[in-house]
N, C-alpha and C positions, 0 to 999 in steps of 0.2 A: 395332546392326544397320542396314545401309543399306537404305532403301526401294528395292525393285526398280524402281518406276516412275520415281523420281528418277534412278537409275543408268542406266536405258534412255534417259531423256531426255538425259542427258549424252552418251551414246554417239551420239545422233542429231545432235548438233552437230558438224560436221566439225572435225577437228583439222588444223592446218596445220603441216607440216614444211618448214623452209627449208634448202636445200642449196646450197652453193657452196664452192669451194676456199678462199675467203678468209673467215675468221671475221668480219671487220668488215662484209662484205657481208651475211652472215647476220644479224648484229645489227641492221643498218640496216633490212633488209626485215622482220625480226621486230618491230621497234618499230612499224612501220606496220601489220602484221597484228594486233598486240595491240590496236589502236584500233578494229578492225572487230568490232562486236558479234555478227555472225552466225556467227563462227568462234571456235575456241580456238587459241591459239598453242601448238604442240608444241615438240619439241627441234630443235636445229640439227644439220646433218651436213656434214662437209667431205671425207669420202672414202666409198668404197663400203661399207666395213665398218660405219661408223657409220650410214649410210643404211639398210642392210639391217637393222641392229639396231633402229633407230627404227621402221621399217615393220613388223617382226615383232612388236613390242610393242604395236601399236595395233589393237585388235579392232573399233573403230568406223569411221566414215567418215573418210577421209584425203584431203587435198589437198596436193600437193607443189609448192612454189614452188622452181623449179630454175634455177640459173645454168648457163652453157654448159660449165663444166668443174668437176669435182671434183679433189681432189689427185691421184687415181690413175686417172681415167677421163674420157673426153670425153663430150659430149652424146649422141652416137649409141649408145655402149656403155651408158650409163645408161638411155636410153629402151628399148633392147632388153631389158635386165634387167627393167625395169618391166613391159613387155608380157608377158614370159615368167613372171615370178614374182609380180607384184602387179598384175594387170589391173584390179582394182577401184579403184586409186588414180587420182585425177584430177590431171593435171599442167599446171602453168602454167610456161612457160619465159620467163625474163627475160634480155634481152641488151642490150648497149650498141649505140649506133647503128653503130659500126664493126664490129660482129659480126653484121650482118644475115644473113649466110650461115647462121648457126646458127638463126635464126628460120625460114628456108626449110626447113632440115633438120627442125626441130621439127614444122612443119606437115605435112611429108611423112610423118613417123614417127607421126603421130596424136596429138600433144599436144592437150589439150583447149582450151588458150588460150595466147597469147603476150603479152608486154608489153615495150615498149622502156623501158630504164632511165630515159631522159629524161622519160617521161610516167608513171612508176610511181606517183607520189603520187595521181594522178587515175584512172589506168586499173586499178591492182591492186584497189582496193576494189570497183570496178564489176565486174571480171572474177570476183572471188571471190563476189560476190553472185549472179551467174548460175550459177556452179558449185555453190553451195549448193542452188540449185533444180534441179540436175541437168542444166543446159544448157551445152554447149560454146559458146564465143564467140570470134570472131576480130575484133579491133578494126578498124573501118572503114579507118583510115589504113594499117594493115598490109595489109589485103585489097587495097586500091587499089594499093599498091606492088607486091605480088606479081602482081596481074593485069596491071600495066603493064610487067612485065619480059618479056624474051624467054624463049623456052623454054629449059629447063635442058638443056644438051648432055652433062652429065656423067652417067656411070652410077653405080649405087649403090656399086659397088666403088671407083670413083674418088673418090667422096665419103668413103668410109671411109679411103682412103689419104691424102687431103688433110687429114682431121681428125687423123690421126696425125702428119702433117708439122707441123701447127700446134702439136701437143704436143711437138715437138722430137725425135721418134724418128728413128733412123738407118734406112737401107735394111734392114740386118740385123734390127733390132728390129721393123720393120714386117713383114718376112717371117715372123718368129717369131710375132708377134701374130696374123697372118691365116692362117698355115699355107701360105704361098707361098714359092717359091724367090726368091732375091735377083734373079735374072735376070728373073723375072716382075714383080717390083716395079719394076725398071728399065724394063720394057716399059710398064707402066702409067704411070709418071712421064713417059715420052716422050710418050705419048698425051695426058696431062694438060697438059703444057707446050704442045703444039700447039693444044689446044682453048682454053687460056687466053691464047695468044699471048704466052708468056713463055719465057725460056731459063734460068731458075734456080729453085732451091727457094724462095729469098726472094721472088722475083717471084710465084710461084704462091701462096705463103702470104699475101702482101699482098692479092692480088686476091680470094682465097677468103674471107678474114676480112672484107674490106670488102664482099663481095657484088657486086663489079663484074665479073662474068663472064657 
């Protein structure tokens, strides 16, 4: 028979789920998490189904270390699902330097913290330590960069469409995903191109992913 006190103590130690479309990224981040004594390493997830399963099977405290894309969903869609179905989960978004636009998206969507992949060895243990204590934290270097940027002129819908462009969806696929007509998608794309000062999908994607808009 398991001592209830021991079992409850185990549940009080946050379990960290690592999710990214690339298993090798999950393994790398997982090896770092496994060295942090304040948390327990949980399962990896590469798509929405495996992430939902992992979250549904964890009754205790959960921290999710999340890359900018899963195999079948972009960051915005995953964060929306988490807010709706798993609001208790604390989320840390990890992105490459060239993906800074997703850091901006994560902060706006209410992620509890963010890390740049280039500083993950030093920043992730610090961030997880704060989250274990129940505190959200935005690293100073990221906060300074966000505050130093010009105001974001893109609307929420335009961010959604750009995220789907990055994932390689066609106008028809975007219209089906968002419940819009193809003409409406084309209208949004025209507005996006004007705001980003580009004249092609490739140009829009490059600027958005780099965060240079």
